[in-house]
N, C-alpha and C positions, 0 to 999 in steps of 0.2 A: 209872685209874677205880676207886673203891671196888666192893667184891663187890655184886652186884645179885642180885635174887631169881630172876633166870632163870639164873644159874650152878649152881644145885642145885635138884633135884626138890622138895625140901621145906625149909622153914626152921623152927628152933625156935620153938613157940609158935603155929604156923599152924593147928594142929587145933582151936584155939578159934574160929576164922574161920566166918562164916555159910556153911552149905551145903559146909563140908569134907567130903572123900569120901576114906576111906582107901584105896579100890580105885583111885582115880585117881593117889593118890602111888604106889601099887606099880606101876602102869602107866608112870607118869612115870619112875620110877627105872630101869625096864627100857630106855625108850625113850632115856634120856639115856646108858646104857651102849652103846646100839646108835649113837647119835650119834658117840660116841667111836670106835668100831669102823667108821665111815663106812658102816654098813649102813642106808641110808636107806630103803630098800624096807621093812626090818624095823621101821624107826620108824612108819610108817604102819601095818603089821600090828599093832603093839604098843599103839596108841592107838585103833585103831578101834572097839574095843569099849567105849570110855568117852568117846569125842569128843563125843557128844550127849547124855552124862548130866548131871544137876544136879550142881554142883561149886563151890567157892568161886570169886570172880573171880580170884583169884591163881593158882589152879589151871588156870583156863580160859585166862588169858594164857600160862601156860607150855605148856599143850597146843598152842595155837595157834602159838606159837614154834617149838616142836620140828617141828610139822607143816609149817610154812612153811619152815623151815631145810631140812628133808629134801626138800621139793619143789623149793626152789630148786636143790639139788644134782643132783637127777634131770632138772632142766631143765622141769618141770612149773610153768612159770611162771604162767599163769593161776591155777591152784590156789594156788600160793603166795602171789600176790597177795591172795586172798580171805582166807587164814589171817592174814597178816600186818596187812592192814588192820584187821581185828578186833582184833587184839592191840594195835596202836598206838591204837586208839580207846579201849580200856579200861585201858592202862598208866597214864595219867596221875594217876589215883586214888591210886596207892602212894607218890607223891612219891619215886620212884626214877629220877633223870635218868639213870642209867647203862643202866638197861633200855631207857629210850626211845632213847638212842644206839645200842643193840645192834640194836634193831627197826629203827630207821630205816636205819642201814647195810645191814641186810640187804634192807630194801625198795628201797634205791638200787640194789642188785644185780640184784634183779629187773627193774627199769626198764632198767639197763644191758644185760642180756642180751635185752631185747625191743627194743634200739636207741632206748629214749626216753630220749636223754641229758640232755633238760632235766629231766625227771622224775627221773632218778637225781642229777643235781646237786642238785636241790632237797632231796631226802632226804639225801644225803650232807652238805649243810650244816646240817640238822637235826641229824644224827648227832654232828658236830663242835661244834655249840653245846651241846648235852647233854653231851657229853664235858667241855668247858670249865666247866660248871656245877659237876660233880662233881669236877673237877680241884682246886678251890678249897678242898676239904674234905681234901686229903691233903697232907702235907709234901713228898713227892717222888714222881714218877710210877714205876712198877714197869715192870718190863720187858714184862708185858702190856698196860700202858696205853700205852707208846710203841708197841708192835707195831700196837695198835689206831689210833692217831692216824696214824701212817705210813701205814697202808693206806687210812684215810679221806681223807686228804690226796692220796694218789696217785689214788683213783679219782675225788674231786673235780677234781683238776687234769685227768685225764683226759677227765672230760666237758666241761669248760670248753674244752678243744682242740677237740673235735668241734663245739661250738657256735660256734666262731670268735671265741674270746677267748685267743689265744695267750699275751698278756702275763700276763694272770690266770693262766693255766694254768703259764705258766713259775715264776711267783712261788710257787703252791703246792707245784709239783713241787721246787723248790730247797728250800723249808721241810721237806717230807718228807725230801728226801735229808739235810738237817742233822740231822734227829732220828734217821733210820734209820741214820747213822754211827755213834750211840751203842749201838747194838743188836749183840751178838755173832751169829755166823751169819746176817748180813743180806744176803748175797751176791745172792741172787735178788732180793729186793724192790728193792735198790739198783740192780741191772741193769735191772729194769722201769722204775724211775725215769729212769734214763739212757737208755732207749729212747724214753720220751715226750719227754725234753728234747731228743733227736735230732731229732725230729720238729718240736716246737715252734721250735727254733733255726732248723731249714730253712724253717718257714713265716715267719720273722722275718727272714731272709735273711743269718743268723748260721752261713755256710757252715763256717766253720773250727770253731767250736764243735759244730755239728752233726755234723760228722766225728768229733770227738774223743768225744763222747757216743756215737755210734753204734758205733765200734770199742771203746769199753770195755763196752758192752752186750755186743755180738758176742763178746767174749773169754769173757765169763762163760758165756754160753748155750752156746759151743762146748764149753767145759771141762765143763759139766754134761750135755753129752750131750742137747741138748734139738733134735732135727731140724727141728721144724715152725717152732720160734721162730728157730732159726738161719737158716733159708731166709727168713723173712720178715725178719729184721734185715739179712742180706746185700742184700736188695732195697731196703730202706732206704738202707743205705750206697752201694749203686750208684745210686741215684737222687740222692743227695746230691753224689757225685761227676760225675754227668753235669751236674747244677746248676752245679757249679763250673767245668766245661769251657766249659758255655753263657754263663757271666757273664765269660770272658776277652774282653778287647778284641781286635778283629780282628788286630791286629800281632801279639798273643800267642797266637792261637788254633793256629798251626802247631806252636809248640814246648810251651807249657803246656798248650793244650787238650788235645793228644795224650798229655800226660802223664798227665792226670786220668782220661781216657778209657781208657787202658791199666789204670790201677788199679782202673777200675770193671769192666772185662771179666770177671775170675774171680768177682766177687761176682754179677754178673749171670748167669753161665753156670750158677754153684752155684744160684741161685734158680730160675732156669728149669728145672733138672733135678730138684731137690730137691722143689719144691712139687707137681710131677707125681708123683713118687715116694711122697710121704706121702698123695696124693689131696687137696691143698689145692687145690679149684678157683678160689676166688676169689683165693688167693696166686699160682696159675699166671696167672690172667688179668693180675693185676697185674705179674707179673714180664713177660710178654708186653708190655704196654704200655711197660715200662720199656725193652725191647729196641726198642721201635718208636721211643722218644726217643732211645735211642743211635744208631739208623740214620739219624734226622733230623739229627742233630748233625754225623755224619760224611758226610752227603749221599749215602748209599748208593742205587745205582739198580737193584741187582739182585733185591732182596727185594720182594715185593708186600706194603707198609706197610699198604695200604689194607684188603687181605684180613685182615690179622692183627688190625687194630683192629675190623673188622666181626665176626671171630670171637669176640672179648672181649665185644663189645656183644650177641651172641646169648646167649653163656654167661650174661651178667648178667641178661638179660630171662628165661632159662629158671630161673635161680636166685632170682629176684625180688630181685636185690643192686642197690638203688638206688645206693649208693656207688660199685660197680663200674662200673655203667652210667653215671654222671657222670662218672667219669674216663677211660671210654672216649671219651665225647662231648668232652672236653676235648682229649685228643690228637688226636681227629679234626679239632678246631678248628685245632690246631697244623699238621696235614698239609696241611689246606686252605689255611691261611696261607701255606704254602710254595710254594703253586702261584701263577702269574702270573694276576693276575685272581680269586683266590680268598678274596679279604679279607672280601666280603659274606657268603659262605656260612660262612667262619670265625666271623664275629660271630654268626650263627645257632646254630652249633654250640656256642658259649660261653654263649649265653643259655640254650640248652636244658640244658646241663650245670648252670648255676646254678639252674635250676629243678627237674631231677631232685634235685641235693643239698638244696635247701630243704624239698621235700616228703619226702625221705627222712630229714629230722631231722638231716643232718650238714652245716650250711652252712659249717663249718669246711674242708670239702675244697673249696669254691668258690674259694679264694684265686688259684689260677692262672687260672682263667677271667675272674675280676674284673680281674687284673693285665693279661691279654691285651686285654680290652675297652678298659680305660684306654689302653693303648699304640696301639690302634686308633684311638681319637678323637683322639689328638694330632694326627696330621696334618689332621684334618678341622678343628681349632681354627686352624691356622696361615694 
């Protein structure tokens, strides 16, 4: 992407623009230095004295961009949204598609942090469209260009996954992976892509691919020493292995099913322990649900599975975590379906899970409930 006016606090000749204010440029120069130092509270302090002063439109967009960026990093998301919306409204007058791409990607991130995946996807698409407009004006993309596109594609693929478009998500993520492989020192971004590909492959019942992607991502995060990410990834791998065991035909369940469940055990135990150790309550809830799924597959009769599910549901309600609540309802449906005469109650739980996922903005998590409901309908059709 060619250099945009957002990359620098001042551009040559800009001082001739209407309402240009040198004091604003000084404040922006200080704020840009603070952005590089990750001092986001300092950015707010640097720009507060000038943010409401008269200034050129270009300066105004820069101020809004810097404030929006800093607010996003501080997770002051409503504040960031106001700054970035104003910047995006004013930016088109400068015929700088790159600036629009940067602002749209940042706005997509605020939507993502707010769990508004549809809004995030919209802005990441705008960002990529703007990138491709500017891409036509350069002979070859730079490292910065590739990094920007890989990030935007990864983010867009992630949103499409949560919005229940796993095929679209997979295509975007594979494209990001191909571009990312051209970058040096791209270990972490590529591991993040592999993580999402593990999820999308699992959703599409490509369990062998899911295992490969999950293990590749896990190896990197373990080497990088990222305990929270490692715990979550071990949970992903455990779920994939449990799925693999459940997919075995009855004749294979004793030998091959036991093999996959044995492989799942250390990942599951690590996820259960580590999510609690790092204080990741949603992660601990998901690990507990995976443990319940494991107990269901081995048909354990010694652990109160219902109490475990209920505890996760209570945690989800306390945290206002719709995604976790929906997953608890889904596993509750599986539990009810395992009881003689529990089919009707299971269908109610699955339907409730779908409603929770839909209202929570994560319809992609409803795949298991939808499949269970379809299986439940098959005997009714016979």
